[in-house]
C-alpha positions, 0 to 999 in steps of 0.5 A, a space after each residue: 419581075 421576080 425582085 418585083 413579085 418577091 417584095 409585093 408578097 413581103 409588102 402583102 405578108 406585113 400590111 396585116 401588120 399596121 392592126 398591131 399595137 406598136 409595143 407587139 410588133 416591137 416585141 415581136 421585132 426584139 424576139 426576130 432580131 434576137 433569132 438573127 444573132 445566132 446566125 453568122 453574117 458578113 452585116 455582123 461583121 462589117 456592125 462589129 467593126 464600125 462599132 470598133 472605129 466609132 467608139 474606141 473608148 467604150 468596152 468591148 462588152 457595152 460595144 455589144 451591147 449596142 449591137 445586139 441591140 441595134 439588130 432588134 432594132 432594124 427588126 423592129 423596123 423591118 417589121 414596123 413597115 406595115 404602118 409605113 406602107 399601110 396606114 392612112 392619115 390618123 393612125 400614121 400621126 397616132 405613131 408620132 408621140 411627141 415632136 421637138 424642134 418643128 417652130 425652127 421649120 417654121 420660122 425656116 419656111 416665113 423666111 422665105 429661104 428654102 428649106 434643106 431637111 437632112 436625114 440619116 438612116 436613123 431610128 425610123 426614116 420611112 416614119 420622119 419622110 411621112 411625116 414631114 411630106 404630109 405637114 409639109 409640099 416637100 421635095 424628098 430625093 431618093 435613089 430609084 429602084 431599077 425595077 419599074 414596078 417596085 419603084 411605082 410601088 414605093 413612089 405611090 406610099 411615099 407620096 400617098 399624103 403630098 410631096 414628090 419624090 425626086 429620083 437620084 441623077 444628073 437633073 435632080 441637081 437642078 430640080 432642087 435647086 428651083 425648088 430651093 431658091 423660090 422658097 419650097 422644102 426639100 429633104 434628104 438622107 445625107 448618109 448615103 455613099 456618093 456616087 464616084 467623084 460627087 463625095 469627099 473623105 470627111 470625118 465621121 466618129 473620128 473616122 475618115 469616111 466617103 461623105 457626100 457634097 451636094 448637102 454644101 453645093 446646094 446649101 451655098 448656092 441656095 443660102 437655104 437653111 439647113 435643119 437636122 431631121 431624126 426620128 426615135 423610136 420611143 420602145 412600146 409607143 411610138 416615134 420622137 421627132 427632132 427637130 436639130 441646127 446644122 452648123 453654118 459652116 455646111 455653106 462653106 466654099 470648101 467641100 471639106 469644111 462644109 462635109 466636115 459640118 454635115 458629119 457633126 449634124 449626123 454624129 450628134 443625132 446618132 451618139 442620143 441613140 446610137 442602138 437606133 442607127 443603120 450601122 450595116 454599111 461600109 461607111 468608112 476605108 475599105 482597109 478596115 473591113 479586110 476579113 469580108 474583102 479577104 473572103 
């Protein structure tokens, strides 16, 4: 109950921000991010470690620059929640200033084979979800919070323009298979930590990373189209959505080959704007984060 109340209070505080222009929100986000950089946190250690693993050829100064911009981008993401959770259709449509590659989605749907859109924690994935659900009859996989009040609130906000949320779990695979086999559209944020036994270690920025096998299993069993969808922040303006193809090896019967294709698509999207990726989580083997686990 306490978590639910805290969540509701935070959303009520953020709600008035929906009326601010995007430039003002981003200026506030940059200021908030500057403050966050001044305080020590294990998250800073994780970001620093991840960037060193992903970009070993960059200098320390260059990686520190990405680190600082990344924290500011995450602060912008947090303050954008006022618009994400409360904006109406008209407000939302104005947030997306450019869309590249949408014709690939139309072609995939027209084929009748089903379409699986994969995304990552990049830019503003919540805006991406709302934009796609507004325009597509899409089923989106999500991790339902344990608190039923928070879950109800999230479902209401994310499904308010259409579409359906499917909680991850034992029944999700069956639901997604049925949707895709009948020519439907499904969306999954694909860089989440897989459950035990549902992932493999596949290369990501040249390093082994725990990667879900769900995408490959769905693609193999339904023969659906698989496209990468990203939503980049255009500072002070809005957002740019880009749709790109995923290599056909995503359908491989070899889980490692399939997961490698998935990570390659995510990596290519992240490299365009590495400062907008969520580097705050431990994607790589635990030994790389020894300073954290030692404390």
